[in-house]
N, C-alpha and C positions, 0 to 999 in steps of 0.2 A: 219738538227736542225731544228727541229720544233718546233715554238712555242702557248707560246698564247697566240700570239697576234691572229697570223694566226689565230686559229680558233677559231670555235660556242663560242659568248655571252653563262656564263652561268644563266637559268636564280635562283638557289639562290650556289651561293659559294661554303657559308660556308658547303655545301657537299660535293661540294668538283668535280672532272672531273670524278675522279676511281663511284663518285655511280651516277652520268652523262651515264658515260657509257655505266656502269648493265645498268642502263634504261633503254641509245638504245640496250642493247641486249637486253629485255623484252621483247621490240617492236618485233625485229623481229623474237619469235622464232615462228614459227607455230603453234604448238598442245599447246591449250588453259592449259594442266594441264601444262604438262609443264609452260609455264606462267607464272596463277597464282603461283605455289611456290616461281617459281621467285618475282614476284614482294608483297609472304610475306615476305617471305627475306628480298626483301632492304627495304621496313616500319622499319623490328627489326631495320638492320642495320646504319640505316639515324635516329630513336630514338636510336645509342648509340655514333648517331656523336653528336650529341647533348644534352644530359640529361638539360641542362637549360628547355631544354622545359620541362620540366616534373612538372609544376610546375606549366601548365598553366590544368583548367581544360582539355578542349577540347584540350591534350596533342594527341594520334591517332587520332579525327578529323584533326589538323592541317599537320599532316604525310600526307595524304591522300592523303588532298589537294595539299598538294605541290609538289610531287608522278603528281598529274595530272594532274598538273601545267611542270612537268620538263619531260611527257612522249607527249607532247603536245594534253593529256584529249584521248591520243588513248591505256589510262590504269585505267582510269575513271571509268570503265563498275567492279573492283573489286573490289571497294569504297565499303564499306559495309555506308555511309556516302554521305550528297548531293553533289552533287560535284559545286563548285564555274561555275559564272554564265562566259560561255569565250569572250561571248560581250561586256559587266560590267565588264573585266578582270586587264584590264588596258583604265576605265577613269576615270574622270580628279573631282576631290575633287568640293565643294561649294564656289566656291569666299568667299573668309572670309567676312562681312561688314562692311565695311566701316563710319565710322564718322566723317561725313560732322563738326560738330560743335564743339566748343573748347568748353573743362571744364569748369566754367565759379570759380572753386574752386574744379583740380585736386589733393590740396594735401587727400581729402575721394573717389576718385579714382569711375570712370564713375559706377562699380555696384550702388553706394551709387544710383546711377539718375536710374536706372533702378528698386534699389527697390522701392525709394519716390516713378515711375509709378503705378508696379503693388499697390501703398498703394492708392494712387489716386480711383484706379479699387473695395477698400473692401468697401463696406456699412456698413452693421455693426460695428456699431461702438467701439465694445469691439474690436473687434477685428484690430481693424483701429489703435485703440487706445494701444496697445499688439502692433502690427511694428512701432508703428511710433516712440517709448520707442527702440527694437530692432536696429531702424534702428543709435535714436542716442547714442546709447553705440556706435556700430558699431563709426558713427562718429565720439566716442571721440578715440576709442581704433586709431583707427587710424594714427590720426592728433597729439598722442604721443607718440606713435610707426616708423612715420620719421620722425619728430623735437623734441624729445626728448625733450622739454614741455610741461607744463600741459595748458589746457585752458580750458577753464566755461564756467560751461553748457549752462548758455544764452543767450554765442554767436555761440555755436552752436545752442537752438534751434533758432540761426534769418537763420543764414544760414540751416535750415529747413525750414523753411517757401518767405523762398525767395529763395531757391531753385528748388521748387515743385512752387513759382507762389503763396502763400498765400492760397493751396489749403492745407497745410498739417502745423499743427500747433499743440503746447504740449500745452494741456486743461487742463494737471493734471497739478495743483501748487506744489505740492506735489515729482512732480518725483527728482528723483535727480539717475546721469551716476556713472558710471565706476569714481572710485578717478584713476587718473591716474595712481600719484604716485605711489601707489602703486599694479595699473598694472602691472610698469616698475620696482619691484621688484622682482613681482615675477616671473614676466620674464623674465627676470635674475638669480634669486635661480629656475627654471627650468635650463638652461642652463648649466645655473655647476653643473648641479647635473650630466643634458649629459653626461657633459665632461669629464667630474668623473669615472662616468658608464662606459664608452668609450677607461680611463683614466687604472679604476679596471679590462679592458678585454686585453687591450695592457699588463697592465705587465703579467696577466696568464699568456698569451702563449708568452710571453720574461720569463720564467720561464717553461716553459713546454719545450719553447727550452733547455733548458738550467741543469733541466732532462736530456733533448737526451742526449746531448751532455756527458753531465756528462757517463750513462750509456752506450753511447757505447767509448764511453776511458780507464771505468775498464773493457766494454770486450778485449777491446784494450791488456790492461797490463795485462787482462787473460790467451789471451792468446798468450803470449810471455813467461810471463815464463814462461808454462807450456813446453814450442819450439815446437810453433803452428810461420811458421811464410810462408809469403805471397810464398817463393821461397817453399814450402817442399809439 
C-alpha cells in the first residue's frame, strides 16, 4: 500500500491528489490540441472544487496561476493571464519593522505616535489644527475604550504636547473632544443591535429548520396513510 507520506508534496493540497494527477497527465500529452483541451477541463474542475474562490474578483486568474505552479510552469503558456514569476515564487517577505523605543503612553497606541509625526510635517495651519483635532479625539476614544472610564480633555492635550516634544499643541480654546460616556453608550447600543440581529437570524434559521422538519413529517404521514412503505 502506498501512503501519501511517501508521495511528492502537493503544491495546493486543497485541490487533492487526483487533480495533481490530471495536471501531470496533461503535461505528458504530446498533442497540443489534446493538451489544451485537458488544461481547460482541469481549470473547470479546479473551480468547482473551490467555489469559495468565486468571491475573489480575480477568480479565473487565480486558478490559472495555481495550475501553472502545479505543472511546474510547463502549462503556463496556456494561461490567458500574466503568469507569476517563478524565481520570486518562494521569496520571503520583508521583515516586520521592529520598534526599539518603548511608548511612554502605550494606552494610546503606536498609531498615535505615527500620526503625530505626520502632523509635524503639515505646514498649513488649518490642516494642522484639523489633524490635531482628529488625533486628540482618537486618543480619548482609545483611552475610554480600554480603560472603561472617562478622561479630561486637558489631560489629553497635555499628553499630546509632551509626546510630540512640544511641537504639537491645541491652540483652539473652544476645542471640545467627544464625550467619553456618550461614546461608550453608543458603542454599547451598536453592540446590542448587532447581537439582536444575530439572534433574529438564528431564530429565523431555526424556524425554517422546524418548518422543513414539519414538512418532512407531514410527507411521511401521507405516504404511510396511503400504503406506501419503505418495503414496497
